[in-house]
N, C-alpha and C positions, 0 to 999 in steps of 0.2 A: 927280414926271414932269412933262417940259416940256410946256408949251400948246402944239399947231402951229398952222402961220400961219394956219388956217383949218381951220373942224373938217369933220372926216367925215360923209359925209352917205352913212345905212345904212336900205336899204329894209327892212322888218319883215314876214314872211309869217308868220302863225301855223299853229298845228296844228288838226287835225282838231275838230269841235265847239267851234270859240273865233272869236274876232272879234277886230278892231283891237282893243277895249275890252279884253278880260279880256288882251289878251298885251303891253299896255301894262301893264297893272298886275302881270303877271307878272315885269316885266321890269325893276320898277321900280326894285330893288336895283343894277343893272348898269346905266341908264339913270344914276344919281346916281353912280355912280362916275366915268362917263365923259363927264358932261355939260359938262367945258370942253372934250372931245376930239371928241363926236360930238353929231351929230344924228337923231334915229331919228325914222324916217315910219312909221306904222303904216297898211295897208290890211286891209280884211275880203275875205276871198275871197267870189266873185260867185254861189257855191253856195247857197243855204239845204237847210239838212238837215228833209226831210219831216217833220212834226211839233212842230216846234220852232216854237211860236208864242208866243214872249217878246216882252219890249220888244227896241227897235235894241240897248240895251245887254249883251241878256242872250242875242242871237239869235245862234244855232249857226249854223257856216259850213264848208264845205270847197271842197277847190281838186277835187276830183272822186271820182264814185260808181265803186266797182267792181262793183255793180249797178244796177238804176234806182233804188234808195231810199236807198242805205248804202255806207259803205265798211268794209273789212274789212282790215286792212295785212295781213293773212296767207291771203288769197284768193287763188287765183290764177283770174282771170277771163277772159274775150276784150272785157268793157264796161270802158271809162274813161269814163263819161257826166260830160261837162262839161271834160272835160280840156284839149280843143282852146281852151274858151273861157276856161278859167284861165291857160293858156300867154299866148297873145292879149291878155288883163286886165292880167300883168306886163308884156308889152311894151311895153301903151299906159301905163302909170304911169310905166316908165323914160323914155318917151317926154316924158311929158306935164308929168312932177315932178321930172324929173332936171337934171342929172346926178347918178347916184348912183355913189359910191366902192364901195359893197359893198353885199350883201344878206345879214342874219339870216335864218332861217328855222328854225322848229319842229316836229318830225314830220312830219305829211304834208307842211307847207311846205318841210320839208326833204330831204321824197323829190321834190318839184316842183323846188327849186332844181337838185337831182343833173341832172335832166335840162334844166335850162336851161343850166347849166355845160358838159353836151355840145352844145346847138344852139348854144349863143353863138361854140363853137369853130368853125362852119359858116356864123356869119350875125353881121353888123356891127350889127342889129337890138336886140340885148341889150347895153349898156353899164353894165359896171360893172369893177371891179379884182380883187375879192375875194368869197369867199361863208365863212360861218359858219353851220354845219349843226349844229343841236345836236338828237338824239335823230334823227335820220335815220334813211333805210332803203331799200333798194331797191325800187320798186313790184315788185309783181309781174304786174301785168294784161297780158297777151301783146303787145298793141301795144307796150309799153314796152320792151320787152326788145331794141328795138334800138339803145336808147340804152348800152346796157352792155357796149358793145365792150372786148376789154382793152385797146386806147389809153386814154393816161393823157389825164386832161382838165387842158387847159392854164390853167386859173386858179387861183389861189393860193387853199387854202381851210384852213379847221380846223374837224374834226370832233370835236363834242363828245357823248360818250354817260357815262350816270350807269353806274356799277359795280352799282348796285341796281335799273336798271329792268328794269321785269318785260314790257314789250312789248319794247322794241330790246333785246336781249343782245350785251352788249361781245363782240366779235371775228369777228360777223357782218356 
């Protein structure tokens, strides 16, 4: 594989009950394989999960909650506690630490990235060129349904879903 003239800069968004340290560890093989081609920048979601009183390395965080204190990807609710703050946080990271070529996101982070890809279509505040969504899913929060129109999202994307994933079923 030829080495690009410059490394791609990729922002990484973890899943629910994770943080940047955990996601960095879980992507070790990918990072090793792409180390000559990409720089990965990991961030921690701005919302600590109530009751998770671990050290900073073990802190469990989420991008938003489907009720006042937790997130359930199967829950259809009218709440999206912290969602707006998380979108603003990602926008801030893109501005302050960018430019980024792409965003790699896992699980709840990928659900958030799907919405950000939609927002990118109407705003130049989200500056990235591609999205990689791993074990992503459609948010069931009622406030998010506006982002799932039949229009195609104009961001080049790769969607990765495991055949044996018990949470995100292939074909959904």
